[in-house]
C-alpha positions in Angstrom: 37.6 13.1 2.0 38.1 13.4 5.1 37.6 11.2 7.5 35.4 12.4 8.9 33.0 12.1 6.0 34.5 9.1 5.0 32.8 7.9 9.0 29.7 9.7 8.1 28.7 7.0 4.9 29.4 4.7 6.2 27.4 5.2 9.0 25.0 5.2 6.3 25.8 2.2 4.8 26.0 0.2 7.6 22.7 1.7 8.6 20.8 0.3 5.0 19.2 -2.9 6.0 16.9 -3.3 2.4 18.5 -1.2 -1.2 15.3 -1.0 -3.8 16.8 0.4 -7.9 14.5 0.3 -10.0 11.3 -1.6 -9.0 9.1 -2.7 -11.8 5.6 -5.2 -10.3 3.5 -6.9 -13.4 0.6 -8.6 -12.6 0.0 -10.5 -16.6 -0.1 -6.5 -18.6 -0.5 -5.0 -15.7 2.4 -2.4 -14.2 1.0 -2.4 -10.6 4.6 -0.8 -9.4 6.8 1.3 -11.1 10.8 2.5 -11.1 10.2 2.4 -7.0 13.9 3.1 -5.8 14.3 2.9 -2.0 16.6 3.1 0.9 15.4 1.2 4.2 17.4 1.8 7.2 18.3 -0.9 10.3 16.1 -0.7 13.6 13.8 2.3 11.9 9.9 1.9 10.9 9.2 3.0 7.5 5.9 2.9 6.8 4.3 3.1 3.6 1.3 5.0 2.7 -0.9 6.0 -0.7 -4.7 5.3 -1.4 -6.3 1.4 -1.8 -4.2 0.3 -5.1 -1.5 2.6 -5.3 0.9 -0.4 -4.4 2.1 -0.6 -1.0 1.0 -4.1 -0.1 2.8 -5.8 -3.4 5.4 -3.7 -3.1 5.9 -4.8 0.0 5.8 -8.3 -0.4 8.7 -7.8 -3.0 10.1 -7.0 0.1 10.5 -11.1 1.2 9.8 -12.3 -2.3 5.9 -13.3 -1.2 5.3 -12.1 -5.0 6.6 -14.9 -6.3 3.7 -17.4 -5.6 1.7 -15.8 -7.8 2.2 -17.4 -11.2 1.2 -14.2 -13.5 3.2 -12.1 -10.6 6.3 -10.9 -12.1 9.2 -8.7 -11.1 12.7 -7.0 -12.9 15.1 -4.6 -11.1 17.1 -5.9 -7.8 16.7 -5.3 -4.7 19.3 -6.3 -1.9 19.5 -6.8 2.0 23.2 -6.3 3.0 24.3 -5.6 -0.1 22.9 -9.1 -1.3 20.7 -10.1 -4.4 17.8 -11.3 -2.6 16.6 -12.4 -6.2 19.6 -14.2 -6.8 19.3 -17.5 -8.4 21.0 -18.3 -5.1 18.4 -17.3 -3.0 15.6 -19.9 -1.4 12.8 -18.0 -1.1 11.6 -19.7 2.5 15.7 -19.6 3.9 15.0 -16.4 3.0 11.2 -16.0 4.5 12.9 -16.8 8.0 15.3 -13.4 8.1 12.5 -11.2 7.2 9.6 -12.5 9.0 5.6 -10.9 8.1 3.1 -10.6 9.8 -1.0 -10.4 7.7 -3.9 -7.8 7.8 -6.2 -11.1 9.6 -4.4 -12.4 12.5 -3.5 -15.8 10.8 -2.3 -18.2 14.1 -2.3 -22.4 12.7 -5.4 -24.3 14.3 -3.1 -25.8 16.5 -1.5 -24.6 20.2 0.0 -21.5 21.0 3.2 -23.5 22.0 3.8 -24.9 18.9 1.9 -22.1 16.1 5.9 -20.1 17.6 7.5 -24.1 17.5 6.9 -24.1 14.1 9.6 -21.4 12.3 12.9 -22.6 14.7 11.5 -26.6 14.1 11.4 -26.2 9.9 14.5 -24.0 9.5 16.4 -26.6 12.7 17.1 -23.8 14.8 16.7 -25.7 17.9 18.7 -29.1 18.3 17.3 -30.3 22.1 13.2 -29.4 23.3 14.7 -27.4 26.0 16.4 -25.0 23.8 12.9 -25.2 21.6 11.8 -23.9 25.2 14.0 -21.6 25.7 13.0 -20.1 21.8 8.8 -19.2 22.0 9.2 -18.1 25.8 11.6 -15.2 24.4 9.5 -14.9 21.4 6.7 -14.9 23.2 7.4 -12.5 25.5 8.8 -10.6 22.4 5.8 -10.1 21.2 4.4 -9.2 24.4 2.6 -11.6 24.8 3.9 -14.7 27.4 2.0 -13.2 30.1 -1.4 -13.8 29.2 -0.6 -17.3 27.7 2.2 -19.4 29.8 0.2 -20.9 31.8 -2.2 -22.2 28.5 0.7 -23.0 26.1 -1.0 -26.2 25.3 -4.7 -24.0 24.7 -5.1 -24.1 20.9 -4.2 -20.0 19.8 -7.9 -19.5 17.9 -8.6 -19.2 20.4 -7.0 -16.4 22.4 -8.7 -12.8 21.4 -8.1 -11.1 17.3 -5.5 -8.5 18.9 -4.4 -11.6 21.1 -3.7 -12.9 18.2 -2.2 -10.9 16.0 0.0 -10.9 18.8 1.6 -14.2 18.7 1.7 -13.7 15.4 4.3 -10.9 15.6 5.9 -13.8 17.3 6.0 -16.6 15.6 7.7 -14.2 12.3 10.3 -12.8 15.1 11.1 -17.1 17.0 12.6 -18.1 13.6 14.9 -14.8 14.0 14.9 -12.8 11.2 16.0 -8.8 10.7 14.0 -7.6 8.8 9.5 -7.6 9.8 6.9 -6.6 7.6 3.9 -6.0 8.3 0.6 -5.8 6.5 -1.8 -3.6 8.2 -1.2 -5.8 11.6 -4.0 -3.1 13.5 -7.1 -2.6 10.5 -9.1 -5.6 11.8 -8.5 -4.5 15.4 -10.4 -2.4 18.2 -8.5 0.7 19.8 -7.4 -1.0 22.6 -6.1 -4.5 21.1 -4.5 -1.4 18.0 -2.2 0.5 21.1 -0.6 -2.3 22.1 0.3 -3.9 18.4 1.9 -0.4 18.4 3.4 0.1 21.4 4.6 -3.7 20.2 6.1 -1.7 16.8 8.2 0.3 18.9 9.2 -2.3 21.0 10.6 -4.2 17.7 12.8 -1.7 16.0 15.6 -2.0 18.4 16.1 -5.9 17.1 14.7 -4.9 13.6 14.3 -3.6 10.6 10.4 -3.4 10.0 8.1 -2.0 7.2 4.3 -1.2 8.0 1.7 -1.1 5.5 -0.9 0.9 6.8 -3.7 2.7 5.7 -4.1 5.4 8.6 -2.2 8.7 8.3 -2.5 8.8 11.9 -1.1 5.8 12.9 2.3 5.9 10.4 2.6 9.3 12.6 2.4 7.6 15.5 4.8 4.3 15.0 7.2 5.7 11.5 10.8 7.1 11.7 11.0 7.3 8.0 7.3 7.8 6.0 7.3 6.2 2.2 4.3 7.6 0.2 3.1 5.7 -3.0 0.3 6.9 -5.6 -1.3 4.8 -8.8 2.3 2.1 -8.5 5.1 5.2 -8.4 6.4 6.0 -4.9 6.0 9.4 -5.3 7.6 11.0 -1.7 10.0 9.6 1.2 11.3 10.8 4.2 11.8 11.1 7.5 7.5 11.4 9.0 7.8 14.1 10.5 8.6 15.7 7.1 6.5 13.7 4.8 4.0 14.3 7.2 4.5 18.5 7.5 5.9 19.6 4.7 5.1 17.2 2.3 7.3 17.7 -1.0 5.1 16.7 -3.7 1.6 18.1 -4.6 0.7 14.1 -4.6 1.8 13.9 -0.8 -0.2 16.8 0.4 -3.5 16.3 -1.6 -3.5 12.4 0.2 -2.7 14.1 3.4 -5.3 16.5 3.8 -8.0 13.9 2.4 -8.1 15.5 -1.5 -7.8 12.2 -2.5 -7.4 8.6 -1.4 
């Protein structure tokens, strides 16, 4: 192996943030995810697309162990982040979720002030030793969420009083406040109007500079706009994964082509 090949290998290894191998998910007797293996890259937006009920959100929830909260759910296989098994017994799921933040379909700010929404995570994880440090974390997170200029003069007002699009950006700010390495988004724009959707999409593009972003979306147009990698799920299987441009213009699997052209879904 020459030095260049060795260097390329090293770069490839370095850019893989999450590696999943032979992942199976069962809800009781129902086999929801079947033999999924995929590498999710750092500083990249990866879109999970596919028909409703195909397993894309279930697989997303495996990446921060949200499925642990469902009694009848069982996850098999291996998922590693930076080479470490996230399902190892020693891993605290609460700490993992500080590293792998999540934004849900419906904006869900806490019934607290805008400030306390963002400060909540850093407080429980002990990320600030005094008020000044906490203020700095809150401001930085709100700036990252592209909402600081809109809320900086009303941080004491309830987060639930914001518009839908603002609430979702507040939830993104809340997710990044714990300094995660990965950001999971489960259809983050499906409850938003077109203007708010455009703002969140622009934000997603900015966030990939600092995070690995994984987005589940029912909108193929959105996947094409915001992602660099796309994974197509169908009936619990990962059918195809690759560069977004290739998936949409030159899919290898006929099922992918059928979905993209509207024949299935």
